[in-house]
Each structure stands twice: as structure tokens, then as C-alpha cells.
FIFI-356952 format. One record per residue (C-alpha): residue in one letter; z, x, y. Coordinates in nm, 2 decimals, padded with zeros to 4 digits. Layout:
<atoms>
+-------+--------+--------+--------+
! lumse !      Z !      X !      Y !
+-------+--------+--------+--------+
!     a !      Z !      X !      Y !
...
+-------+--------+--------+--------+
</atoms>
This chain:
<atoms>
+-------+--------+--------+--------+
! lumse !      Z !      X !      Y !
+-------+--------+--------+--------+
!     x ! -02.17 ! -00.96 !  02.25 !
!     x ! -02.24 ! -01.01 !  01.88 !
!     x ! -02.10 ! -01.31 !  01.71 !
!     x ! -01.94 ! -01.08 !  01.45 !
!     x ! -01.71 ! -00.93 !  01.71 !
!     x ! -01.61 ! -01.27 !  01.84 !
!     x ! -01.55 ! -01.40 !  01.49 !
!     x ! -01.35 ! -01.09 !  01.39 !
!     x ! -01.09 ! -01.13 !  01.66 !
!     x ! -01.07 ! -01.50 !  01.60 !
!     x ! -01.04 ! -01.46 !  01.22 !
!     x ! -00.76 ! -01.20 !  01.27 !
!     x ! -00.57 ! -01.46 !  01.48 !
!     x ! -00.64 ! -01.73 !  01.22 !
!     x ! -00.51 ! -01.50 !  00.94 !
!     x ! -00.19 ! -01.44 !  01.13 !
!     x ! -00.15 ! -01.81 !  01.20 !
!     x ! -00.19 ! -01.91 !  00.84 !
!     x !  00.04 ! -01.63 !  00.72 !
!     x !  00.30 ! -01.75 !  00.97 !
!     x !  00.30 ! -02.08 !  00.77 !
!     x !  00.30 ! -01.93 !  00.42 !
!     x !  00.26 ! -01.59 !  00.25 !
!     x ! -00.06 ! -01.57 !  00.05 !
!     x ! -00.27 ! -01.33 ! -00.15 !
!     x ! -00.61 ! -01.21 ! -00.03 !
!     x ! -00.83 ! -01.45 ! -00.23 !
!     x ! -00.63 ! -01.76 ! -00.11 !
!     x ! -00.65 ! -01.63 !  00.25 !
!     x ! -01.03 ! -01.58 !  00.21 !
!     x ! -01.08 ! -01.93 !  00.08 !
!     x ! -00.87 ! -02.09 !  00.35 !
!     x ! -01.04 ! -01.90 !  00.63 !
!     x ! -01.39 ! -01.98 !  00.50 !
!     x ! -01.30 ! -02.35 !  00.48 !
!     x ! -01.16 ! -02.35 !  00.84 !
!     x ! -01.46 ! -02.17 !  01.00 !
!     x ! -01.72 ! -02.31 !  00.76 !
!     x ! -01.88 ! -01.98 !  00.70 !
!     x ! -01.90 ! -01.76 !  00.38 !
!     x ! -01.76 ! -01.42 !  00.46 !
!     x ! -01.93 ! -01.11 !  00.32 !
!     x ! -01.78 ! -00.99 !  00.00 !
!     x ! -01.47 ! -00.78 !  00.07 !
!     x ! -01.46 ! -00.85 !  00.44 !
!     x ! -01.13 ! -01.03 !  00.43 !
!     x ! -00.97 ! -00.73 !  00.26 !
!     x ! -01.09 ! -00.50 !  00.54 !
!     x ! -00.94 ! -00.74 !  00.80 !
!     x ! -00.61 ! -00.76 !  00.60 !
!     x ! -00.60 ! -00.38 !  00.56 !
!     x ! -00.65 ! -00.34 !  00.94 !
!     x ! -00.38 ! -00.60 !  01.02 !
!     x ! -00.15 ! -00.42 !  00.78 !
!     x ! -00.22 ! -00.08 !  00.92 !
!     x ! -00.14 ! -00.22 !  01.27 !
!     x !  00.19 ! -00.35 !  01.14 !
!     x !  00.11 ! -00.72 !  01.20 !
!     x !  00.13 ! -00.81 !  00.83 !
!     x !  00.28 ! -00.65 !  00.52 !
!     x !  00.17 ! -00.68 !  00.16 !
!     x !  00.38 ! -00.67 ! -00.15 !
!     x !  00.30 ! -00.70 ! -00.51 !
!     x !  00.37 ! -01.05 ! -00.63 !
!     x !  00.67 ! -01.09 ! -00.85 !
!     x !  00.51 ! -01.38 ! -01.06 !
!     x !  00.39 ! -01.14 ! -01.33 !
!     x !  00.04 ! -01.10 ! -01.19 !
!     x ! -00.05 ! -00.77 ! -01.02 !
!     x ! -00.16 ! -00.95 ! -00.70 !
!     x ! -00.08 ! -00.83 ! -00.34 !
!     x !  00.08 ! -01.11 ! -00.14 !
!     x !  00.08 ! -01.08 !  00.24 !
!     x !  00.32 ! -01.21 !  00.50 !
!     x !  00.34 ! -01.18 !  00.88 !
!     x !  00.58 ! -00.94 !  01.05 !
!     x !  00.77 ! -00.98 !  01.37 !
!     x !  00.51 ! -00.76 !  01.54 !
!     x !  00.24 ! -01.00 !  01.41 !
!     x !  00.42 ! -01.30 !  01.54 !
!     x !  00.46 ! -01.13 !  01.88 !
!     x !  00.09 ! -01.04 !  01.88 !
!     x !  00.00 ! -01.40 !  01.80 !
!     x !  00.22 ! -01.54 !  02.07 !
!     x !  00.07 ! -01.29 !  02.32 !
!     x ! -00.27 ! -01.45 !  02.26 !
!     x ! -00.16 ! -01.81 !  02.35 !
!     x ! -00.25 ! -01.80 !  02.73 !
!     x ! -00.57 ! -01.59 !  02.69 !
!     x ! -00.69 ! -01.83 !  02.42 !
!     x ! -00.62 ! -02.13 !  02.64 !
!     x ! -00.83 ! -01.97 !  02.92 !
!     x ! -01.11 ! -01.88 !  02.68 !
!     x ! -01.10 ! -02.23 !  02.52 !
!     x ! -01.19 ! -02.38 !  02.86 !
!     x ! -01.48 ! -02.15 !  02.91 !
!     x ! -01.61 ! -02.19 !  02.56 !
!     x ! -01.60 ! -02.57 !  02.58 !
!     x ! -01.79 ! -02.55 !  02.91 !
!     x ! -02.05 ! -02.32 !  02.76 !
!     x ! -02.10 ! -02.54 !  02.46 !
!     x ! -02.17 ! -02.84 !  02.68 !
!     x ! -02.41 ! -02.65 !  02.90 !
!     x ! -02.60 ! -02.50 !  02.61 !
!     x ! -02.64 ! -02.84 !  02.46 !
!     x ! -02.82 ! -02.95 !  02.77 !
!     x ! -03.08 ! -02.67 !  02.75 !
!     x ! -03.42 ! -02.80 !  02.65 !
+-------+--------+--------+--------+
</atoms>
């Protein structure tokens, strides 16, 4: 499996988690996500992810009312359910990932 696929799913969940805390515009989401995963995302990648999440009904975007023509995103009830549905699978995967990291560190 390519690292891009693993990261894409993880980033989608991270976006939903952060939007649960606060609504944000795309650039702020991109900066926050990049700082959390410590990777620079390809230009425009965050907007593709946001568009996909919006198309799936997990987030909704609206034009900000602060005078700037900026789309601000917030999580929907479907997005919250989607996020909650991933708690148990993430716990299981976390155990496996931690094991793998330790084993890989021991490879000469």
C-alpha cells in the first residue's frame, strides 16, 4: 500500500477532527494539517480533500461573512458520525502500527 493512501485517509479524519473543534477556511486547515503531520502537502491537495469530504456530506462550506470572499468549512452531523465510527478501528490499527514501528526499528 502506498503511503499516500494511508495518509489520505488519516488526513481526512484529521480534517474532520479539527473542524469539529472550529470551523476554518481551507488555507488555515492546510497549515494546521501540515504542522500536525510535519509534511508539506502538494499545492491544492487540501482543497481536493475538502471537496471530496463536502461531496460526501461530511463537511459543508459557506462563504465567510467577514467581508472576505473566503469559503469556511464546518463539520456536519454525518461527518461527526463518520468520525465516531472510526474510533474502534483506529484503536486496533494504532496497536498494529505501534508494533510495526518497533519491529522496523530493530531491522539492521
